[in-house]
MITIPA-716829 format. One line per field, with one value per atom (N, C-alpha, C): y, x, z. Coordinates in steps of 0.1 Angstrom, whole numbers, plus 5000, padded with zeros to 4 digits. Layout:
BEGIN
c2 <- [Y; ...]
c1 <- [X; ...]
c3 <- [Z; ...]
% end
This chain:
BEGIN
c2 <- [5048; 5046; 5059; 5075; 5086; 5084; 5087; 5082; 5078; 5065; 5057; 5066; 5072; 5077; 5090; 5099; 5110; 5108; 5091; 5091; 5089; 5083; 5078; 5089; 5092; 5111; 5119; 5118; 5125; 5121; 5107; 5100; 5102; 5103; 5104; 5116; 5131; 5146; 5144; 5136; 5140; 5136; 5122; 5117; 5119; 5133; 5138; 5152; 5151; 5168; 5167; 5170; 5167; 5183; 5201; 5207; 5206; 5211; 5213; 5200; 5187; 5175; 5172; 5165; 5162; 5148; 5152; 5131; 5118; 5128; 5110; 5107; 5123; 5116; 5113; 5121; 5116; 5104; 5093; 5082; 5073; 5074; 5073; 5069; 5083; 5085; 5068; 5072; 5062; 5047; 5050; 5035; 5029; 5035; 5037; 5034; 5020; 5012; 5025; 5030; 5035; 5029; 5019; 5010; 5005; 4999; 4992; 4979; 4975; 4957; 4953; 4949; 4939; 4939; 4954; 4951; 4947; 4958; 4946; 4932; 4928; 4912; 4905; 4911; 4905; 4906; 4914; 4916; 4907; 4909; 4896; 4878; 4882; 4862; 4866; 4870; 4869; 4869; 4878; 4879; 4862; 4855; 4845; 4826; 4833; 4820; 4811; 4799; 4793; 4796; 4798; 4799; 4812; 4818; 4836; 4831; 4834; 4833; 4848; 4847; 4858; 4869; 4861; 4877; 4883; 4872; 4883; 4888; 4884; 4895; 4904; 4908; 4917; 4931; 4921; 4930; 4936; 4930; 4931; 4941; 4942; 4952; 4967; 4961; 4980; 4979; 4972; 4984; 4986; 4981; 4989; 4999; 5004; 5019; 5027; 5021; 5031; 5036; 5024; 5028; 5037; 5041; 5048; 5060; 5063; 5074; 5078; 5070; 5075; 5082; 5077; 5080; 5097; 5100; 5109; 5120; 5116; 5126; 5130; 5122; 5120; 5109; 5101; 5086; 5083; 5077; 5067; 5048; 5041; 5027; 5024; 5027; 5024; 5025; 5039; 5049; 5034; 5037; 5027; 5011; 5006; 4990; 4994; 5001; 5004; 5005; 5014; 5017; 5003; 4998; 4983; 4977; 4968; 4961; 4970; 4975; 4990; 4985; 4982; 4983; 4968; 4957; 4944; 4940; 4949; 4945; 4947; 4959; 4966; 4954; 4951; 4934; 4925; 4928; 4912; 4905; 4906; 4901; 4899; 4895; 4897; 4887; 4894; 4892; 4875; 4866; 4859; 4859; 4861; 4864; 4863; 4851; 4846; 4857; 4861; 4868; 4882; 4888; 4904; 4904; 4892; 4893; 4891; 4878; 4887; 4899; 4904; 4923; 4927; 4925; 4938; 4933; 4919; 4913; 4925; 4922; 4923; 4942; 4953; 4962; 4965; 4961; 4961; 4958; 4952; 4952; 4957; 4960; 4964; 4981; 4989; 5002; 5001; 4992; 4996; 4990; 4989; 4982; 4994; 5001; 5009; 5023; 5024; 5040; 5038; 5037; 5032; 5048; 5060; 5074; 5072; 5060; 5060; 5043; 5034; 5025; 5022; 5037; 5041; 5039; 5039; 5039; 5024; 5016; 5001; 4996; 4987; 4981; 4971]
c1 <- [4927; 4917; 4914; 4916; 4913; 4923; 4937; 4945; 4941; 4935; 4931; 4921; 4915; 4901; 4905; 4915; 4921; 4925; 4934; 4950; 4934; 4923; 4913; 4904; 4900; 4893; 4909; 4915; 4933; 4933; 4932; 4936; 4925; 4910; 4899; 4903; 4900; 4899; 4912; 4921; 4935; 4931; 4926; 4924; 4911; 4902; 4893; 4897; 4909; 4916; 4920; 4922; 4925; 4936; 4932; 4940; 4953; 4960; 4972; 4978; 4981; 4984; 4994; 5007; 5015; 5015; 5022; 5023; 5028; 5034; 5034; 5020; 5017; 4999; 4991; 4992; 4978; 4985; 4996; 4997; 4992; 4995; 4991; 4974; 4969; 4955; 4948; 4953; 4944; 4949; 4962; 4968; 4975; 4979; 4990; 5004; 5009; 5019; 5032; 5043; 5056; 5063; 5068; 5075; 5084; 5098; 5104; 5092; 5090; 5085; 5094; 5105; 5110; 5108; 5104; 5097; 5086; 5081; 5058; 5060; 5075; 5074; 5076; 5083; 5087; 5072; 5071; 5055; 5050; 5039; 5031; 5038; 5049; 5053; 5055; 5061; 5054; 5034; 5028; 5017; 5008; 5016; 5014; 5019; 5024; 5024; 5011; 5013; 4998; 4994; 5000; 4997; 4991; 4990; 4986; 4970; 4957; 4949; 4943; 4938; 4929; 4923; 4917; 4913; 4927; 4940; 4944; 4958; 4958; 4966; 4954; 4943; 4933; 4938; 4935; 4939; 4953; 4962; 4979; 4977; 4974; 4972; 4970; 4954; 4950; 4958; 4960; 4976; 4988; 4991; 5002; 4996; 4985; 4982; 4980; 4975; 4971; 4984; 4998; 5006; 5012; 5013; 5018; 5013; 4999; 4992; 4998; 5001; 5003; 5018; 5023; 5038; 5039; 5028; 5025; 5023; 5017; 5011; 5027; 5039; 5045; 5046; 5038; 5039; 5049; 5053; 5065; 5058; 5069; 5062; 5053; 5060; 5054; 5042; 5034; 5026; 5018; 5017; 5012; 5006; 5020; 5019; 5005; 5010; 4997; 4987; 4987; 4968; 4964; 4977; 4965; 4965; 4971; 4966; 4957; 4960; 4943; 4929; 4935; 4919; 4917; 4926; 4920; 4917; 4927; 4919; 4906; 4903; 4892; 4881; 4884; 4875; 4871; 4879; 4881; 4892; 4902; 4909; 4925; 4935; 4947; 4952; 4967; 4972; 4987; 4988; 4997; 5010; 5026; 5038; 5038; 5037; 5037; 5028; 5024; 5012; 5016; 5024; 5027; 5040; 5050; 5059; 5058; 5044; 5037; 5035; 5032; 5023; 5038; 5048; 5058; 5063; 5070; 5072; 5071; 5057; 5040; 5045; 5050; 5046; 5063; 5072; 5083; 5086; 5082; 5082; 5073; 5056; 5051; 5053; 5057; 5064; 5072; 5081; 5091; 5083; 5078; 5066; 5056; 5047; 5034; 5041; 5049; 5053; 5071; 5082; 5095; 5102; 5093; 5095; 5099; 5090; 5085; 5090; 5099; 5101; 5119; 5122; 5129; 5124; 5109; 5103; 5094; 5105; 5096; 5103; 5090; 5103; 5112]
c3 <- [5156; 5148; 5148; 5154; 5151; 5135; 5141; 5128; 5117; 5116; 5103; 5095; 5105; 5099; 5096; 5103; 5094; 5078; 5082; 5068; 5056; 5063; 5051; 5038; 5054; 5049; 5041; 5045; 5039; 5021; 5020; 5011; 5001; 5007; 5000; 4993; 5002; 4995; 4987; 4991; 4983; 4967; 4967; 4956; 4946; 4955; 4950; 4939; 4947; 4936; 4924; 4915; 4900; 4900; 4902; 4899; 4910; 4905; 4905; 4917; 4909; 4920; 4909; 4912; 4900; 4901; 4884; 4881; 4891; 4898; 4910; 4917; 4924; 4926; 4921; 4904; 4900; 4892; 4899; 4895; 4910; 4916; 4928; 4928; 4929; 4927; 4919; 4905; 4897; 4894; 4907; 4906; 4898; 4889; 4877; 4879; 4882; 4883; 4876; 4888; 4879; 4882; 4884; 4886; 4870; 4873; 4859; 4862; 4847; 4841; 4854; 4855; 4864; 4881; 4885; 4900; 4902; 4890; 4886; 4882; 4877; 4871; 4891; 4900; 4908; 4918; 4918; 4928; 4924; 4913; 4903; 4907; 4905; 4906; 4925; 4934; 4946; 4950; 4945; 4950; 4941; 4931; 4921; 4933; 4936; 4951; 4955; 4953; 4957; 4967; 4979; 4996; 4993; 4989; 4987; 4976; 4986; 4977; 4973; 4962; 4949; 4965; 4973; 4982; 4990; 4995; 4998; 4990; 4978; 4964; 4970; 4964; 4962; 4975; 4985; 5003; 4998; 4993; 4998; 4989; 4974; 4966; 4965; 4975; 4982; 4997; 5002; 5014; 5009; 4992; 4991; 4985; 4976; 4969; 4980; 4991; 5005; 5013; 5011; 5013; 5010; 4992; 4986; 4989; 4988; 4993; 5006; 5015; 5028; 5028; 5021; 5016; 5012; 5002; 4996; 5007; 5015; 5025; 5039; 5036; 5049; 5058; 5058; 5064; 5066; 5076; 5076; 5073; 5072; 5070; 5084; 5103; 5106; 5107; 5103; 5109; 5103; 5084; 5078; 5081; 5089; 5094; 5107; 5109; 5127; 5120; 5113; 5108; 5097; 5097; 5089; 5093; 5108; 5117; 5125; 5126; 5134; 5127; 5115; 5106; 5111; 5111; 5107; 5122; 5134; 5145; 5147; 5144; 5143; 5130; 5121; 5120; 5125; 5138; 5143; 5137; 5137; 5126; 5133; 5134; 5137; 5133; 5119; 5115; 5125; 5117; 5124; 5122; 5127; 5119; 5106; 5102; 5086; 5076; 5081; 5073; 5077; 5089; 5089; 5079; 5081; 5072; 5055; 5055; 5043; 5034; 5046; 5045; 5039; 5048; 5046; 5037; 5032; 5015; 5009; 5007; 5001; 4995; 5004; 5005; 5004; 5003; 4999; 4985; 4976; 4964; 4956; 4966; 4959; 4957; 4966; 4965; 4955; 4952; 4940; 4929; 4929; 4913; 4910; 4922; 4921; 4927; 4933; 4935; 4944; 4929; 4935; 4942; 4940; 4945; 4962; 4968; 4984; 4984; 4978; 4979; 4991; 4993; 5002; 5021; 5015; 5028; 5033; 5019; 5027; 5042; 5042; 5056; 5054]
% end
């Protein structure tokens, strides 16, 4: 929990900083995809599957942007995944194995689409 709070505070502070940020940091803070059209389309194709609800799409995109910001701060995928699972658990929700697999797939595709400089950190 403490790590999640620290990560959220860091993201908020980082997003509020305008001076001295790199183009990569600004793209992440403004949620501007920097991946190729093909990578962005691959993510949209996955997210467009009929078994993925609109709410799940939005949650997945939010998770991907949080991962991009966390990676910018030096986090690993395992730390990001643990923080996501902990946040869901605190909200009284657990992920089924298929949901966890979907989260990892969305992260892999999303990192390539949104922050390709961190695509090598994907699950």
